C-alpha positions, 0 to 999 in steps of 0.5 A: 189335661184332665177330661171334664167328661169322660165315659171311662169315669165311674161317676159319669156312669152313676150320674147317667143312671141316677139322673137320666135313665131312672127318672125317664123310665120310671116316670113313664112307666109309673104314669102308665100304671097310674092311668090304667083305670082310665086307659088300659096299659096296652093302648099306651105300650103297644105299637100304634098300628097294632093298637088301632087294628085291635081297637074298638069301633071308636078308633082312634085316640091320640094316646094310642101307642104313646110309649111306643112312639116315644121309644121310636123317637129315642131310637131316632135321637140315637141315630141322629147324634151318632150321625152328627158325631161321625160327620164331625170326627171323621175330619179330625187330624189324625182321624178319631178311632171312634169314627167307625163306631159312630157310623155303625151306631147311626146305622144300627140305631136307624135300622132298629128305629125303622123296624120298631116304628113300622113293625117290619118283622111283624109285617114279614111274618104276616106276609108269610116270609118269616120275621127271622129274615128281619132279625137276620138283617139286624144281626148282620148290622149288629156284628160290626157295631159291637166289634166297634164298641168293644173298647167301651166294655173295658169301662163301667159305662159299658154296663149301660150298653150291656144292660140295654142289650139285655133288656131288649133281648128280654123283651123279645124273649117275653114277646115270643116265648112267654105269655106275660102282661104288656107291662112286663113285656114292653116295660123292659123294652122301653127301659132298654131303649132309654139306656141305649140312647143315654149310652150313645149320647154319653159317648158322643158328648165325651168324644166331641168335648175331648176332640174339639182341639183336634178338630181345630177348636181350642187352638189357643189352648194348644198353643198355650201349652206349646204343643199340638192337641192330638187324639189319643191312641189309647182307645181313641177316646181322649186327646193328649197334648204332644209337644212339638220338638223344637 
């Protein structure tokens, strides 16, 4: 049975990039550029708390940190969709090999959301603890996450994950070691968050679509083929029909 939505499909990756990532990221960043004569870019791109602390006497405007808050919502969306997928696929028979990936995707995305929204690493640095401890916690969480995501790197869709990590890492480097404009620093960060979110949504949609029969849905389809729909052992991302021995 051919999958209608496969994360291994180059066409899917191309559509995700052209129809989702590029329009969202480009429209937001272009908007920030267009309104710069009236609203300085830093007021839209920086964290709301950082903007409020450095704002003039008339604080605060509703648009402070708008792009940063949008990024936080995307972190939260990634965490939520991964949690939903984990709650569903962990009950599959046989269990999906992707269950651990979605659990770690939820944990890592939630940790990134909390850190980014509440500026935890900046708070630690301000208190003299050092932001390296915040990054150390994120690093520890990232290890099992990337281990569970290793199979996706065999497909072109894995480039979305690699691109997201590269853009987020570039943003950190530009923030800590280089003096660049806010657009050059926070632009790659926002594009990286969008790419991260689209990758996880793609993974979840495909897993749920292909796993519905194994979760008890589509039983009539299974019986029509005279077999039982099971999760494939091949990377755990695609079900196959296995005929029962008479």
